N, C-alpha and C positions, 0 to 999 in steps of 0.2 A: 153438450149441455151440463152444465154443473150440477154436482149431486145436492150440495147445500149452499143456499145464500141465504145470510143473515144481513140483513140491511137495515142500517142504523136504529138497532134495537137500543132502547134504555129501560132501566126498570128503577121505580121510586119507591121505597118504603116509607111513607110520610116526607120528611124533610131530608131523609138519607136517600141518594142518589147512588145505588150499589153498581148499576151499569148504565154509562153514558154515551149512547150515540156510537155504539160498535158496530162495525161491518165484518163479515168475514165469508170468503169464498171457497168451499173445499171442492175440489175435483173427484172423480170417479179414481178408485186405486190409491187415492192419497193417504199418507199417515202425517198428520200434523199434530204437533204439540202445542199447548197453550200452558204459558208460564207466567209468573208473577208472585211479588210478596204475598204474606198472609194479607186477606182482606181485598186483593185486588179485584175482586169479582167475578173469579173463575168459575167457580160452583153455581153461582146465581147466572151465570151465561149459560152452562151448562142446563141449568133448568129451564132456562127460556127454550132453549133448542127443543127441549124433551117433553114441552108442555106442564111441567110442575109449577110454573109461574108464567102468568099471561103478562108480555110486555106492555109497559106504560106506552111504549111510542115504538114504531117500527114493524118490520115486517120478516117473516121467515118462510123459505120456499125450500121445499125438499122435493127433488126431482120434476122441477118444473109446477109442482102444485103449493098453492099458498097453505100452509098448516098453522098457521098464525093463531087459529081460533080452535085447534082441535085438542082434545083432552088427551094425556098421556097414551091411554091404549089404542086410541085410534092412530097414534104416531107409530106405536108398535107395529101396529098393521099395516102401515105405509112402509116400513122397513128400518124404523130407527130404534136401537137398542141400547142399553147403558148398563155400567154397574155404579157402584156408590163409594162414599168415603171408607163408610162404616161397610164392610162385608154384608151382603145381604143372601144369606142362606138358609135351610130348614136343618138347624144343628142334629135334631133329632132322627134325621132321616139319612140313608146310606148316599152316597155320591150317587150310584145308581137311580135312585128314587128321586133324588133333587134335579137329576136331568131328565128324567121321564116326564116330570110334571110340564115343563115348558116344551118338550118334545110334541106332547099330546097336545097342547095348546097350538102350536105353530102348525099341526096336520089337521087342524079343526075339530079336534075331539073333545074339547073341553066341557061339554055337556052330555056326554057320552056315559050311561051308567056301565056298558060293558063296549069291548071289541070284539070283531071278529078275528078269527086265528090270522086271517091275511093282514089285518091292520096291526094287530098285535106282534106279529114277526116284523114288520115294517117299523115300528116304534122301537123295537127291541135293537134292532140294525142300526138305527139312527143312535140311540143311546149309547151304543157299543163304538160306532164311530166317534163321537163326542169324546168318549172315555179315553181312547186311544189318541185323539189329537191333542187332548190335553194332559198327557203323560199321567194318568191317573188308574191305569189297569190295576195295578197292585192294592188300589184303595177302594176299589169300586163298591166292595161289599161291607165298607167300613162307614160307622155314621160320620158325618161331616164335621161335627162337634169336637171329635176325638182327634181331627187331623191339624197338622199345622197351619198356622197363618198362611204361609205360601199355598199351601194344597186346598186350603178354604178360598182363597182367592182364586185360583185356578178354575175350582169348581163354580164359583160365581161366572168368570168369564165365559166358561162353557155353557152355563145356563144361558147367558145371554145370547151365545152363537147358535143355541137350539132355536131360537126365534127366528132363525134364517133372516137376519138383518142385512141390509145393504151398507148401513152408517152404524158402526159399532163405536159408541162413547163409554172413554174408561177415565174413570176420577180417582186419582192418584193411586193407580194400582199396585205400587209397589211400597206405600206408605206403612213404615212400622217393621220392614222385613231387614234381615241381615243380608250381607253380600252374595250368598250362594242363591237364597229365596230370591233375591231382586235379580240376579243372572238366569234363573229359571223362568221367571215370569217375563223378563225381557226376551228370552228365547222364544216363549210362548207367543207372545205378541208378534215379532219378527217372523213366526212360522204362518201364523193367522194372516199377515198381511202379504207374504210372498207367497204361500202355497194355495189360500184360499183366495186371493186378489180382494182381500176386504178392505174397505176405507175405513178408516179409522182415524179418532181423534181423541186424544187424553190430555188429561191434567195431571203434570208431574212437578214435583220439587227436585228429583235426583236428576243434577246436570248431566251425569254420566249416561243417564237411561235416556234421556231427552236427545242428547247430541249422537246418540248411538242408533236411534231408531228413526228420528223424525226426517221428513223430507222438507216441511217448511215449520216454522215455529212462530207465534204470534205471543207476543208479549202484553199482558196489562199491568196497569199500575194505578192503584186508588180508582179503579171501577173505568178508567178509559184506556183508548188502544194508546199504546205506546211505540211499537216496532212490529215489523214483521218481515219475513226473509228465511233463508237458509240457515243450518246450523253455522255456518262460517259467518255469513253476515252478521247474525245476533251475536254472535261470539266478540266479534270486532265493534259493535253498535257501543258508542260511549255513553249513551244514554240508558242502555240496558245496563252496562257496567255499573254505572252509579246507583240505579235504582234497585237492581235484584243481584248481579253477579259480583258486587264489591265495588267499591269507589275506585272509577277510572283514574289511571295513573297520571 
């Protein structure tokens, strides 16, 4: 069974059609990229999948369940987590504290005023695991607001992972980064995909990242589906070359 099925979704804002009749199927364990020029509808498409927008038409099915009408928080409980274009962290808290919050939520402790010693030890162990996975051990006790953009983004990704998703959506994870930070985040995404067997869909403008990571790529242009295929197929697609990668020869 496919993990995610987006069926002919559209989103209208008045007379503006931001997403126009787009379908997508994501299989378990897949790492898929969504690319397209600015204004192509990529983030709006993510907002439809995660429930921040309700589609004007179409349906969204996750793991066999129609989630079209579910609020974002309910979709998180179903197993969908995401990051955002602008990094969403608690800058005044440490890395450890940032990760502890979603770890407690995922463990069902969000309304608990206190935890037993056993439960506290489980949460601490989970947070330590996330810190190690994110390559953040040397920064665990530092305030996130003091860290580099790359480390803040790594923290945000691990916060999403703390929610124990089966589908992780990353909105421009390497935006604004230099070459070294881009390499480190790309390696983190690869580890999460390979080692944790996590299904990932990402929006990305850096074609080096896209072609290095993705199993399949979907291309949007002006809110419409343009093409889909392997990195090799997309690189050779004349319509994609014209619309996004540069004018075809």
